[in-house]
ROLOZA-431976 format. One line per 3 residues: number of its first residue (from 1); their letters; for each residue x, y, z of N, C-alpha, C. Coordinates in steps of 0.1 Angstrom, whole numbers. Layout:
// residues N
NUM	A	X:Y:Z:X:Y:Z:X:Y:Z | ...
***
This chain:
// residues 492
1	MLD	769:1510:248:778:1518:238:777:1514:224 | 778:1500:223:778:1495:209:764:1497:203 | 754:1495:211:740:1498:206:738:1512:201
4	DTK	744:1522:208:743:1536:205:751:1538:191 | 763:1532:190:771:1532:177:762:1527:166 | 756:1516:168:748:1509:157:736:1518:153
7	RRA	730:1524:163:718:1534:160:723:1545:152 | 735:1550:156:740:1563:150:744:1559:135 | 750:1548:133:753:1543:119:741:1540:111
10	RSV	731:1535:116:719:1533:110:712:1546:106 | 712:1556:115:707:1569:112:714:1576:100 | 727:1574:100:735:1580:90:732:1573:76
13	AFL	731:1560:76:729:1553:64:716:1556:58 | 705:1557:67:691:1561:62:690:1575:57 | 700:1582:58:700:1596:52:699:1594:36
16	FPA	704:1583:31:705:1581:17:691:1581:11 | 683:1570:16:668:1570:10:661:1582:13 | 663:1589:25:656:1601:29:659:1612:19
19	ALA	673:1613:15:676:1623:4:669:1621:-9 | 669:1608:-13:663:1605:-26:648:1608:-25 | 642:1605:-14:627:1609:-12:625:1624:-13
22	RLG	634:1632:-8:632:1646:-8:634:1651:-23 | 642:1645:-30:645:1648:-45:633:1643:-53 | 624:1636:-48:612:1631:-55:615:1619:-63
25	LLD	626:1612:-60:630:1600:-67:625:1587:-61 | 619:1588:-50:616:1576:-41:604:1578:-32 | 596:1568:-30:586:1568:-19:595:1564:-6
28	REK	595:1573:3:604:1572:15:601:1559:22 | 589:1556:25:586:1544:34:591:1531:27 | 587:1530:15:590:1518:7:605:1517:4
31	GEE	610:1529:1:625:1529:-1:633:1525:10 | 629:1529:22:636:1526:34:634:1511:38 | 622:1506:35:620:1491:37:630:1483:29
34	AFD	631:1487:15:640:1480:6:655:1481:11 | 657:1494:14:671:1497:19:675:1488:31 | 666:1488:41:669:1481:53:671:1466:50
37	LAV	664:1460:41:666:1446:38:678:1444:30 | 681:1454:21:692:1452:11:706:1454:17 | 708:1464:26:721:1466:31:728:1454:37
40	PVM	722:1446:46:729:1435:50:733:1425:39 | 724:1423:29:728:1414:17:740:1421:9 | 739:1433:8:750:1440:1:764:1438:9
43	VTG	763:1440:22:775:1437:29:779:1423:28 | 770:1413:29:773:1399:28:779:1396:15 | 772:1401:4:777:1398:-10:790:1405:-12
46	GMR	791:1418:-7:804:1425:-9:816:1418:-2 | 813:1412:9:824:1405:16:827:1392:8 | 817:1386:3:820:1374:-6:828:1377:-18
49	TLL	824:1388:-24:832:1392:-36:846:1397:-32 | 847:1404:-20:860:1409:-16:869:1397:-14 | 863:1386:-9:871:1374:-7:877:1369:-20
52	RVA	868:1368:-31:873:1365:-44:884:1374:-49 | 882:1387:-47:891:1396:-51:905:1394:-44 | 904:1391:-31:916:1388:-23:923:1376:-27
55	DFF	915:1366:-32:922:1354:-37:930:1357:-50 | 924:1364:-59:930:1367:-70:943:1377:-68 | 941:1385:-58:952:1395:-55:964:1387:-49
58	MVG	961:1378:-39:972:1371:-33:979:1361:-42 | 970:1354:-51:977:1344:-60:984:1351:-71 | 979:1363:-76:986:1371:-85:999:1376:-80
61	RAL	999:1381:-68:1012:1384:-62:1022:1374:-60 | 1017:1362:-56:1025:1350:-53:1031:1342:-65 | 1022:1341:-75:1024:1332:-86:1023:1338:-100
64	GDE	1017:1350:-101:1017:1356:-115:1004:1353:-123 | 1004:1357:-136:992:1356:-144:987:1343:-147 | 997:1332:-149:992:1319:-152:984:1313:-140
67	AVA	987:1317:-128:979:1312:-117:966:1319:-115 | 966:1332:-119:953:1339:-120:943:1333:-130 | 949:1331:-141:941:1324:-151:936:1310:-147
70	ALE	945:1302:-140:940:1290:-135:928:1291:-125 | 929:1301:-116:918:1303:-107:905:1307:-115 | 906:1315:-125:894:1319:-133:888:1307:-140
73	LGF	896:1298:-146:891:1287:-153:885:1276:-144 | 892:1275:-133:887:1265:-123:874:1270:-117 | 873:1282:-114:862:1288:-108:849:1288:-117
76	QYF	852:1287:-130:840:1286:-139:832:1273:-137 | 839:1262:-133:832:1250:-131:825:1251:-117 | 830:1258:-107:824:1260:-94:811:1267:-96
79	FIP	811:1276:-107:798:1284:-110:786:1275:-113 | 789:1263:-118:778:1254:-121:770:1250:-109 | 776:1244:-98:769:1241:-86:765:1254:-79
82	FGL	773:1264:-80:769:1278:-75:757:1283:-81 | 756:1282:-94:743:1286:-101:731:1278:-97 | 734:1265:-96:722:1256:-92:718:1259:-77
85	SLA	727:1263:-69:723:1266:-55:716:1280:-55 | 720:1289:-63:712:1301:-64:698:1299:-70 | 696:1290:-79:683:1286:-84:675:1280:-73
88	LTS	680:1270:-67:674:1263:-56:669:1272:-45 | 678:1282:-41:675:1290:-31:666:1302:-35 | 666:1304:-47:655:1314:-52:641:1308:-50
91	GTI	640:1294:-53:627:1287:-49:625:1288:-35 | 635:1287:-26:634:1287:-12:628:1300:-7 | 635:1312:-11:630:1325:-7:616:1328:-12
94	SVV	613:1324:-24:600:1326:-29:590:1319:-22 | 591:1307:-19:581:1298:-11:580:1303:3 | 592:1305:10:592:1309:24:585:1323:25
97	SRF	588:1332:17:582:1345:18:567:1345:16 | 563:1337:7:548:1337:5:541:1330:16 | 546:1318:21:542:1312:33:541:1322:45
100	EGA	552:1329:46:552:1339:58:542:1350:56 | 540:1355:44:530:1365:42:516:1360:44 | 514:1347:42:501:1340:44:499:1336:58
103	GEH	509:1337:67:509:1333:81:510:1318:83 | 515:1311:73:517:1296:75:531:1293:78 | 534:1295:91:548:1295:95:554:1281:96
106	EKA	547:1270:99:552:1257:99:555:1253:85 | 547:1257:75:551:1253:61:564:1261:57 | 565:1274:61:578:1280:58:589:1273:64
109	NFT	589:1268:76:599:1260:82:602:1247:75 | 591:1241:71:593:1227:63:600:1230:50 | 597:1241:44:603:1244:31:619:1244:33
112	IKQ	625:1248:43:640:1248:45:644:1234:45 | 637:1225:51:641:1210:51:640:1205:38 | 630:1208:31:627:1203:17:639:1208:8
115	SLW	642:1220:10:653:1226:2:667:1219:5 | 669:1215:17:681:1208:21:683:1195:14 | 672:1188:14:672:1174:6:674:1176:-8
118	LAL	668:1185:-14:670:1188:-28:685:1192:-31 | 691:1200:-22:704:1204:-24:713:1192:-23 | 711:1183:-14:721:1171:-12:719:1162:-25
121	LLA	708:1161:-31:706:1153:-43:714:1159:-55 | 716:1172:-55:723:1178:-65:738:1179:-63 | 742:1182:-50:756:1185:-47:765:1173:-46
124	VPI	760:1162:-41:770:1151:-38:775:1145:-51 | 766:1142:-61:772:1137:-74:781:1146:-81 | 779:1160:-80:787:1170:-86:801:1169:-80
127	TAA	801:1169:-67:815:1167:-59:823:1155:-64 | 816:1144:-65:822:1131:-69:828:1132:-83 | 819:1137:-92:824:1137:-107:836:1146:-108
130	TWV	836:1158:-101:846:1168:-103:859:1162:-98 | 860:1154:-87:871:1149:-81:878:1139:-91 | 870:1132:-99:876:1122:-109:881:1130:-122
133	YAE	873:1141:-126:876:1146:-139:880:1160:-140 | 886:1165:-128:891:1179:-127:900:1183:-139 | 911:1175:-141:921:1179:-151:916:1179:-165
136	PMI	908:1169:-170:903:1170:-183:893:1181:-185 | 886:1185:-174:877:1196:-174:884:1210:-177 | 896:1211:-170:904:1224:-174:910:1223:-186
139	DVL	914:1211:-191:921:1209:-204:913:1213:-215 | 900:1213:-214:890:1217:-224:892:1232:-228 | 896:1240:-217:896:1254:-219:909:1261:-222
142	TDD	920:1253:-221:933:1260:-224:943:1249:-227 | 953:1253:-234:964:1243:-238:976:1246:-229 | 976:1256:-221:987:1259:-212:989:1249:-202
145	PET	999:1240:-201:1001:1230:-192:1000:1234:-177 | 1007:1245:-174:1008:1249:-161:994:1255:-155 | 987:1261:-164:973:1266:-161:964:1254:-159
148	IRL	966:1244:-167:957:1231:-165:960:1224:-152 | 973:1224:-148:977:1218:-135:971:1225:-123 | 974:1238:-123:969:1246:-112:954:1247:-111
151	GAI	948:1248:-123:933:1248:-123:927:1236:-117 | 932:1225:-121:926:1212:-116:928:1210:-101 | 940:1214:-96:942:1214:-81:932:1222:-75
154	YLK	930:1235:-79:920:1244:-73:905:1238:-73 | 903:1232:-85:888:1228:-87:886:1216:-78 | 894:1206:-77:892:1194:-69:889:1197:-55
157	IIM	898:1207:-50:896:1210:-36:885:1218:-32 | 881:1228:-40:870:1238:-37:856:1231:-39 | 856:1221:-48:843:1214:-49:840:1204:-38
160	LSV	850:1201:-29:847:1194:-17:837:1200:-8 | 836:1213:-9:827:1222:0:813:1225:-6 | 810:1219:-17:798:1223:-25:785:1221:-16
163	SFR	784:1209:-10:772:1206:-2:771:1217:10 | 782:1220:16:782:1230:27:777:1244:22 | 783:1247:10:779:1260:4:764:1260:0
166	FWS	759:1249:-5:744:1248:-8:736:1252:5 | 739:1245:16:732:1246:27:732:1261:33 | 744:1267:33:746:1281:38:737:1290:30
169	MIA	736:1288:17:728:1297:9:713:1295:11 | 708:1282:13:694:1279:17:691:1286:30 | 700:1285:40:697:1291:53:696:1306:52
172	ARA	705:1312:44:705:1326:43:693:1331:35 | 689:1324:25:677:1328:18:664:1326:25 | 664:1315:32:652:1313:41:650:1324:52
175	LAG	661:1328:58:660:1340:67:656:1352:60 | 661:1355:48:658:1367:40:643:1365:37 | 637:1354:35:623:1352:32:614:1357:42
178	VGD	619:1357:55:610:1363:66:615:1376:70 | 623:1382:62:627:1396:65:640:1398:73 | 647:1387:75:659:1387:83:672:1386:74
181	TRT	677:1397:70:689:1397:61:702:1400:70 | 700:1403:83:711:1406:91:719:1394:96 | 712:1383:100:718:1371:105:729:1366:94
184	PMY	725:1364:82:735:1360:72:747:1370:71 | 745:1382:73:756:1392:73:766:1389:84 | 760:1387:97:768:1384:108:777:1371:106
187	VRL	770:1361:100:778:1349:98:790:1352:88 | 787:1360:78:797:1363:69:808:1372:75 | 804:1381:84:814:1389:91:823:1380:99
190	LTL	819:1369:104:827:1359:111:835:1351:102 | 829:1346:92:837:1337:83:847:1343:73 | 844:1355:68:852:1362:59:866:1364:64
193	PTN	868:1370:76:882:1372:81:889:1358:82 | 881:1347:87:887:1334:88:893:1329:74 | 884:1331:63:887:1327:51:899:1334:45
196	IFL	900:1346:47:911:1355:42:923:1351:49 | 923:1349:63:935:1345:71:940:1331:65 | 930:1321:64:935:1308:60:941:1309:46
199	NAV	935:1317:37:940:1318:23:955:1324:24 | 956:1334:32:969:1341:32:980:1331:38 | 977:1325:48:988:1317:54:990:1304:46
202	LIF	981:1299:39:982:1287:31:988:1290:17 | 984:1302:12:990:1306:-1:1005:1309:0 | 1009:1317:10:1022:1322:12:1030:1313:21
205	GFG	1024:1305:29:1031:1297:39:1037:1304:51 | 1029:1313:57:1033:1321:68:1034:1312:81 | 1044:1315:89:1045:1308:102:1047:1293:100
208	PFP	1039:1285:108:1041:1270:107:1033:1264:96 | 1025:1272:88:1017:1267:77:1026:1265:65 | 1022:1254:58:1029:1251:45:1026:1261:34
211	KLG	1034:1263:25:1032:1271:13:1026:1263:2 | 1012:1265:1:1005:1257:-9:1000:1263:-21 | 1002:1277:-23:999:1284:-35:985:1283:-38
214	VAG	982:1279:-50:968:1278:-55:960:1269:-46 | 965:1257:-41:958:1248:-33:955:1254:-20 | 963:1263:-15:960:1271:-3:948:1279:-5
217	AAW	946:1286:-16:934:1295:-18:922:1285:-18 | 923:1274:-24:911:1264:-24:908:1259:-10 | 918:1255:-3:915:1249:10:910:1260:20
220	GTA	915:1272:19:910:1283:28:895:1286:25 | 891:1286:13:877:1288:9:869:1276:14 | 873:1263:11:866:1252:14:863:1251:30
223	LAN	873:1254:37:872:1253:52:862:1264:57 | 863:1276:52:854:1286:55:839:1283:52 | 837:1276:40:824:1272:36:818:1262:46
226	VLA	826:1253:51:822:1243:61:819:1251:75 | 827:1261:79:824:1268:90:811:1276:90 | 808:1282:78:796:1290:77:783:1280:78
229	AVI	785:1268:71:774:1258:72:771:1254:87 | 781:1252:94:780:1248:109:773:1259:116 | 777:1271:115:770:1282:121:756:1283:117
232	FTG	753:1283:105:738:1283:101:730:1272:107 | 737:1260:107:729:1249:113:725:1251:127 | 736:1257:135:733:1259:149:722:1270:151
235	ALL	723:1280:142:712:1291:142:698:1286:140 | 697:1278:130:683:1273:127:678:1262:135 | 687:1256:142:683:1245:152:680:1251:166
238	SGR	685:1264:168:683:1270:181:669:1274:185 | 660:1277:175:647:1281:178:646:1296:181 | 657:1303:179:657:1318:183:654:1327:171
241	YSV	651:1321:160:649:1329:148:635:1327:142 | 631:1336:134:617:1335:129:614:1322:121 | 624:1316:116:623:1303:109:633:1293:116
244	RLP	630:1280:114:639:1270:119:640:1258:111 | 649:1249:113:650:1237:106:644:1225:114 | 633:1220:110:628:1209:117:633:1195:113
247	LGG	641:1189:122:648:1177:118:638:1164:118 | 629:1164:128:620:1152:128:608:1153:120 | 600:1143:120:587:1143:114:588:1141:98
250	KQW	579:1146:91:579:1143:77:591:1149:70 | 596:1142:61:609:1146:53:607:1151:39 | 596:1148:34:593:1151:20:579:1155:17
253	DWS	577:1166:9:564:1170:6:564:1173:-10 | 557:1166:-17:558:1167:-31:553:1181:-37 | 543:1187:-30:537:1199:-35:547:1210:-32
256	IAT	554:1210:-20:564:1221:-18:577:1219:-26 | 581:1206:-27:593:1203:-35:590:1207:-50 | 578:1204:-55:574:1209:-68:575:1224:-71
259	EIV	570:1231:-61:570:1246:-62:584:1251:-61 | 592:1246:-53:606:1251:-52:612:1248:-66 | 611:1236:-70:618:1233:-84:611:1241:-95
262	RVG	598:1243:-95:591:1251:-105:597:1265:-105 | 599:1271:-94:605:1284:-93:619:1284:-97 | 626:1274:-92:641:1273:-94:645:1269:-107
265	LPL	637:1260:-114:641:1255:-126:645:1264:-137 | 637:1275:-140:640:1285:-149:653:1293:-146 | 655:1295:-132:666:1303:-127:678:1292:-128
268	AGT	676:1280:-127:687:1270:-129:691:1272:-144 | 681:1272:-153:684:1273:-167:691:1286:-169 | 686:1297:-162:694:1310:-164:708:1309:-160
271	RLS	710:1304:-148:724:1303:-144:732:1294:-152 | 727:1282:-155:735:1273:-163:737:1277:-177 | 727:1285:-183:730:1290:-197:741:1300:-197
274	RTL	741:1309:-186:751:1319:-185:765:1312:-182 | 765:1303:-173:777:1296:-168:783:1287:-180 | 775:1279:-187:779:1272:-198:784:1281:-210
277	GRF	777:1293:-211:780:1302:-221:794:1308:-218 | 799:1308:-206:812:1314:-203:823:1305:-208 | 821:1292:-210:831:1283:-215:835:1287:-230
280	PFL	827:1287:-239:831:1292:-252:836:1306:-252 | 831:1315:-243:836:1328:-242:851:1328:-237 | 854:1320:-228:867:1318:-223:876:1312:-233
283	LVL	871:1304:-241:879:1298:-253:883:1309:-263 | 874:1319:-264:878:1331:-272:888:1339:-266 | 887:1340:-253:897:1349:-246:911:1342:-246
286	TTL	912:1328:-245:924:1322:-245:931:1322:-259 | 923:1323:-269:929:1325:-283:936:1338:-283 | 931:1348:-275:938:1361:-275:950:1362:-266
289	GTP	951:1352:-257:964:1351:-248:961:1350:-234 | 969:1344:-226:967:1343:-211:966:1357:-205 | 974:1367:-209:972:1381:-203:958:1386:-204
292	VVA	951:1382:-215:937:1387:-217:928:1380:-207 | 930:1367:-205:922:1359:-195:924:1365:-181 | 937:1368:-177:940:1372:-164:934:1387:-163
295	AYA	935:1395:-173:930:1409:-172:915:1409:-170 | 908:1400:-178:894:1398:-177:890:1393:-163 | 898:1383:-158:894:1379:-144:896:1389:-134
298	IGR	906:1396:-134:908:1408:-124:898:1418:-125 | 895:1423:-138:885:1433:-140:871:1429:-136 | 868:1417:-139:855:1411:-135:853:1412:-120
301	RVM	863:1406:-113:862:1405:-99:861:1419:-92 | 868:1428:-97:868:1442:-92:855:1448:-93 | 849:1447:-106:836:1453:-109:824:1446:-101
304	LLA	827:1434:-98:816:1427:-90:814:1434:-77 | 824:1441:-71:822:1449:-59:812:1459:-61 | 812:1465:-73:802:1475:-76:788:1470:-79
307	LMP	788:1458:-83:775:1451:-86:768:1445:-73 | 775:1446:-61:769:1440:-50:755:1447:-46 | 753:1460:-47:740:1466:-44:729:1459:-50
310	AWG	730:1455:-63:720:1449:-71:715:1435:-64 | 725:1428:-59:722:1415:-52:714:1418:-40 | 718:1428:-32:709:1432:-20:695:1436:-23
313	YST	694:1445:-33:681:1450:-37:672:1439:-44 | 679:1430:-51:672:1418:-56:666:1410:-45 | 673:1407:-35:668:1400:-24:656:1408:-16
316	ASS	658:1421:-15:647:1429:-9:636:1428:-18 | 637:1430:-31:626:1429:-38:618:1416:-38 | 625:1404:-38:619:1392:-37:611:1390:-24
319	TLV	618:1395:-13:610:1395:0:598:1403:0 | 599:1415:-4:588:1425:-3:577:1422:-13 | 580:1417:-25:571:1414:-35:564:1400:-30
322	GQS	572:1391:-26:566:1378:-22:557:1379:-10 | 561:1387:0:552:1389:12:539:1396:8 | 540:1406:-1:527:1413:-4:518:1404:-12
325	IGA	525:1395:-21:516:1386:-28:509:1376:-18 | 517:1372:-9:512:1362:1:501:1368:9 | 502:1381:12:491:1388:20:479:1393:11
328	GND	480:1389:-2:469:1392:-11:468:1407:-16 | 480:1414:-16:480:1428:-20:489:1430:-33 | 483:1428:-44:491:1429:-56:496:1443:-59
331	GEA	488:1453:-55:492:1467:-58:504:1471:-50 | 505:1466:-37:517:1468:-29:529:1461:-36 | 527:1449:-40:538:1441:-46:544:1449:-59
334	TEY	535:1454:-67:539:1461:-79:547:1474:-74 | 542:1482:-65:549:1494:-60:563:1491:-54 | 563:1480:-47:576:1477:-40:586:1473:-51
337	GWQ	582:1466:-61:592:1463:-72:598:1475:-79 | 589:1486:-82:594:1497:-88:602:1506:-79 | 597:1507:-67:605:1516:-58:619:1510:-54
340	TLR	620:1497:-53:632:1491:-50:641:1492:-63 | 636:1492:-75:644:1494:-86:651:1509:-86 | 643:1518:-82:647:1533:-82:659:1534:-73
343	IAL	658:1530:-60:669:1531:-51:681:1523:-55 | 678:1511:-61:689:1502:-65:697:1509:-77 | 691:1515:-86:698:1521:-97:707:1532:-93
346	VTQ	702:1541:-84:710:1552:-79:722:1547:-71 | 719:1537:-62:730:1531:-54:741:1527:-63 | 737:1518:-72:746:1511:-82:755:1521:-90
349	LLI	748:1531:-95:756:1540:-104:767:1548:-95 | 763:1552:-83:773:1559:-75:786:1551:-71 | 783:1538:-68:795:1530:-64:802:1526:-76
352	GAV	795:1524:-88:802:1520:-100:811:1532:-105 | 807:1544:-103:814:1555:-108:828:1556:-100 | 827:1553:-86:839:1554:-79:850:1543:-83
355	LFA	845:1531:-85:854:1521:-91:859:1524:-104 | 851:1529:-113:855:1533:-127:867:1543:-126 | 865:1553:-117:875:1563:-116:888:1557:-110
358	AAR	887:1548:-101:899:1542:-94:905:1530:-101 | 901:1527:-114:905:1515:-121:920:1513:-122 | 927:1524:-124:941:1522:-127:949:1518:-114
361	PIA	947:1526:-103:954:1522:-90:951:1508:-86 | 938:1504:-88:933:1490:-84:941:1480:-93 | 941:1482:-106:948:1473:-115:963:1472:-111
364	VAF	970:1483:-108:983:1482:-104:986:1474:-91 | 976:1475:-82:977:1468:-69:978:1453:-71 | 972:1448:-81:972:1434:-84:985:1428:-89
367	GTN	994:1437:-92:1008:1433:-97:1008:1427:-110 | 997:1430:-119:997:1424:-132:1008:1431:-141 | 1012:1425:-151:1021:1431:-161:1015:1438:-172
370	HVD	1001:1437:-172:993:1443:-182:982:1452:-176 | 987:1463:-171:978:1472:-164:968:1479:-173 | 973:1484:-185:963:1490:-193:951:1482:-197
373	LTV	954:1469:-201:944:1460:-204:934:1457:-193 | 940:1456:-181:931:1453:-169:922:1466:-166 | 927:1477:-168:920:1489:-165:908:1490:-176
376	TFV	911:1487:-188:900:1487:-199:888:1477:-195 | 892:1465:-190:882:1456:-186:874:1461:-175 | 880:1466:-164:873:1472:-153:863:1482:-158
379	RVF	867:1491:-167:858:1502:-171:847:1497:-181 | 850:1487:-188:839:1481:-196:828:1475:-187 | 832:1469:-177:822:1463:-167:815:1475:-161
382	GLG	822:1485:-159:816:1497:-152:806:1503:-160 | 807:1503:-174:796:1508:-182:783:1500:-182 | 784:1487:-177:773:1478:-176:766:1479:-163
385	VAA	771:1486:-153:764:1485:-139:750:1489:-139 | 746:1498:-147:732:1503:-147:723:1491:-153 | 728:1484:-163:720:1473:-168:719:1462:-159
388	FSV	730:1459:-152:731:1448:-142:721:1451:-131 | 720:1464:-127:711:1468:-116:697:1465:-120 | 693:1469:-132:679:1468:-137:676:1453:-137
391	SRT	684:1445:-143:683:1431:-146:680:1424:-133 | 690:1426:-124:690:1418:-112:678:1423:-103 | 675:1435:-101:665:1439:-92:651:1435:-98
394	MRG	649:1436:-110:637:1432:-116:635:1417:-115 | 646:1410:-117:646:1395:-115:641:1391:-101 | 647:1399:-91:643:1396:-78:627:1398:-75
397	GLR	622:1408:-81:607:1410:-80:599:1399:-86 | 604:1395:-98:597:1384:-105:599:1371:-97 | 610:1369:-91:613:1357:-83:603:1357:-71
400	GAG	601:1368:-64:593:1368:-53:579:1363:-56 | 574:1366:-68:561:1361:-72:562:1347:-78 | 573:1341:-79:574:1328:-85:575:1328:-100
403	DTR	576:1339:-107:577:1340:-122:592:1342:-126 | 597:1330:-129:612:1329:-131:615:1326:-146 | 605:1324:-154:607:1320:-168:613:1330:-177
406	WPF	609:1343:-175:613:1353:-184:627:1358:-181 | 632:1358:-169:646:1360:-167:655:1350:-174 | 650:1337:-175:656:1327:-183:657:1331:-197
409	YGA	646:1335:-202:646:1339:-216:655:1350:-218 | 655:1360:-210:666:1371:-212:680:1367:-211 | 683:1358:-202:697:1353:-201:701:1345:-213
412	FAG	691:1336:-218:695:1328:-229:697:1337:-241 | 688:1347:-243:690:1355:-255:703:1363:-253 | 706:1369:-242:717:1377:-240:731:1369:-243
415	TYL	731:1357:-238:742:1348:-239:744:1342:-253 | 734:1336:-258:735:1328:-270:731:1335:-283 | 723:1345:-282:719:1353:-294:727:1366:-296
418	FKL	734:1370:-286:742:1382:-288:757:1380:-283 | 759:1376:-270:773:1376:-265:781:1367:-272 | 779:1355:-273:787:1345:-280:789:1348:-294
421	PVA	778:1350:-303:780:1353:-317:790:1365:-318 | 788:1376:-310:796:1388:-312:811:1385:-308 | 812:1377:-296:826:1374:-291:833:1366:-301
424	FLA	827:1357:-309:833:1348:-318:840:1356:-329 | 835:1368:-332:841:1376:-342:855:1381:-338 | 858:1381:-325:871:1385:-320:883:1376:-325
427	VAP	880:1363:-327:890:1353:-330:896:1356:-344 | 909:1354:-345:916:1356:-357:910:1346:-368 | 910:1351:-381:905:1342:-392:913:1329:-392
430	GVA	905:1318:-394:912:1305:-395:915:1298:-382 | 914:1305:-371:917:1300:-357:905:1291:-353 | 907:1279:-350:896:1270:-346:894:1271:-331
433	LFE	882:1273:-326:879:1272:-312:877:1258:-307 | 872:1250:-316:872:1235:-312:870:1227:-325 | 872:1214:-324:871:1205:-336:862:1193:-331
436	IAG	852:1189:-340:843:1178:-338:844:1169:-350 | 849:1158:-348:849:1147:-360:854:1153:-373 | 866:1160:-371:872:1166:-383:867:1179:-387
439	WQF	856:1183:-381:850:1197:-385:855:1207:-374 | 860:1218:-380:866:1228:-371:856:1240:-371 | 855:1245:-359:846:1257:-357:855:1269:-356
442	APG	856:1276:-368:865:1288:-368:857:1300:-373 | 850:1307:-363:840:1316:-368:846:1332:-368 | 859:1333:-365:864:1347:-363:867:1354:-375
445	IGL	867:1368:-373:871:1376:-384:881:1386:-379 | 887:1384:-367:898:1391:-362:894:1405:-357 | 883:1408:-351:879:1420:-345:886:1422:-331
448	GLV	891:1411:-325:899:1413:-313:890:1418:-301 | 896:1426:-293:890:1429:-280:878:1438:-281 | 877:1445:-292:865:1454:-296:852:1445:-295
451	AVY	853:1434:-301:842:1424:-302:840:1419:-288 | 850:1416:-280:848:1411:-266:840:1421:-257 | 845:1434:-259:839:1444:-250:824:1446:-253
454	ASI	822:1446:-267:807:1447:-272:798:1437:-267 | 804:1424:-267:796:1412:-263:793:1413:-248 | 801:1418:-241:799:1418:-226:787:1429:-223
457	LGD	789:1441:-229:779:1451:-226:765:1447:-233 | 765:1443:-244:752:1439:-252:744:1429:-243 | 751:1419:-239:744:1408:-230:738:1414:-218
460	MYL	745:1423:-211:739:1429:-199:727:1437:-202 | 727:1445:-212:716:1454:-214:704:1447:-221 | 706:1437:-228:695:1428:-233:688:1421:-222
463	RAG	695:1416:-212:688:1409:-201:680:1419:-193 | 686:1431:-191:678:1441:-184:665:1444:-191 | 666:1446:-203:654:1450:-211:643:1439:-210
466	VNV	647:1426:-210:637:1416:-209:630:1416:-196 | 638:1417:-185:633:1416:-171:624:1428:-168 | 628:1440:-172:619:1451:-169:606:1451:-176
469	FRF	607:1446:-189:595:1445:-197:585:1436:-190 | 590:1424:-186:581:1415:-180:575:1420:-168 | 582:1426:-159:577:1432:-147:566:1442:-150
472	WTG	569:1450:-160:560:1461:-164:546:1455:-169 | 546:1443:-176:533:1438:-180:525:1433:-169 | 530:1431:-158:521:1427:-146:517:1412:-147
475	KWK	521:1405:-157:516:1391:-157:522:1382:-147 | 532:1386:-140:538:1377:-130:528:1376:-118 | 518:1385:-117:507:1383:-106:499:1371:-109
478	QVA	496:1368:-121:488:1357:-125:496:1343:-122 | 509:1344:-125:517:1332:-122:518:1329:-107 | 518:1340:-98:517:1338:-84:504:1331:-80
481	RES	492:1337:-86:479:1331:-82:478:1316:-86 | 483:1313:-98:482:1299:-103:491:1289:-95 | 500:1293:-88:509:1284:-80:502:1279:-69
484	DIG	493:1287:-63:486:1283:-50:494:1280:-38 | 506:1287:-38:515:1285:-27:516:1298:-20 | 510:1299:-9:511:1312:-1:507:1323:-8
487	AGT	497:1322:-17:492:1334:-25:478:1338:-20 | 476:1349:-16:462:1354:-12:453:1356:-24 | 442:1363:-20:433:1365:-31:434:1378:-38
490	GAD	445:1385:-37:449:1398:-40:441:1405:-51 | 441:1418:-51:436:1426:-62:444:1438:-63 | 445:1445:-74:452:1457:-76:445:1469:-69
***
């Protein structure tokens, strides 16, 4: 009965790429392959984002705008190891998919172990440093004492689970590299309800559980990260999947480690440049008031739900492009990249339109005292969904070939050549964002929220333009050949 239900659901879902193919917007076969790989990642990412939305919803209801702002500021530091893990796992999916396409299955398995060792080398020092310096880290971003206190509590606790989060993402991307995006979805289907349950009972203190507020949100997420890591470990040790984690034998291979780092390093730069760029951006927001920070945090979390399709199609593009490169078929790799972009863009725009229209009731549900401000942030992000879809999907295709430098260039330009210079104009004249050795940085001319909105959208569209241009040039094929990792002799 369950299998029949799954088959019917699958048939209904696949009406979408079929309809696009009938309209002449999509190659049906390639579109369905991309859709099949993307949907589980969309569900997984959507659930992850839903969890973050639930965190902000529950904390906002329980403690108000100051606590929401504290979560937003604390989570910015979590984005640093999160960004590093995304970069590392981008190297994992690129190398695994190319080895799989070339039929070198044992090397694909070893890549997982190599990625795990690299993850531990990064994650453990980050956790230790954050435990010691959490409060001064939050103090850099705001002068509000309560926001500093709550943000430090959240940051110290959630950072305890960084190593487990790294490993879960490695395992999920390794499975995606061999075309299995469903297993990570099933793991998330198990851990998400657990996470939400733990957050709810620990934030509000239901039943025998203590009322921990912001600390409860952090403990619920940390424990769920540990649970996900345990499940992935069992799965990859079981031998039941297309890839596995080999514990014995050789522990380090410089050629594979170097390729993982080579692919991941520009993406680490991409993520870190964006993450570090958020700190001065948040300084701008804090000068405009805590309500602006809270509205931005809620609006961004809500719109991330609309952006989840791009994550799914990005992973699909990485897998399909990487496997085609590994099999020596550059022409197929190119076509998969463009076809995945087509279906990604349509999907993204449809979902974004729904959230754009529902912005007001969603903002009201969060219990904020600044509904109009929150609605505006939701809709500004909504105007950027097309750019995000193009940027992320094209980045996925480039990543599959191991060409990750240009996405870094786009992210750097978007953040530091446009977003921050424009956002700085929002600050009132004479207001210093920071002071160094008596020198005050006071770049504002008082444009206010108009400059903030323009900076958000311009950043997204600039990154999209860079990534699509790079894929269009086709020079990523040469990058894949030169790496000599799971790359066939391909020709167009």
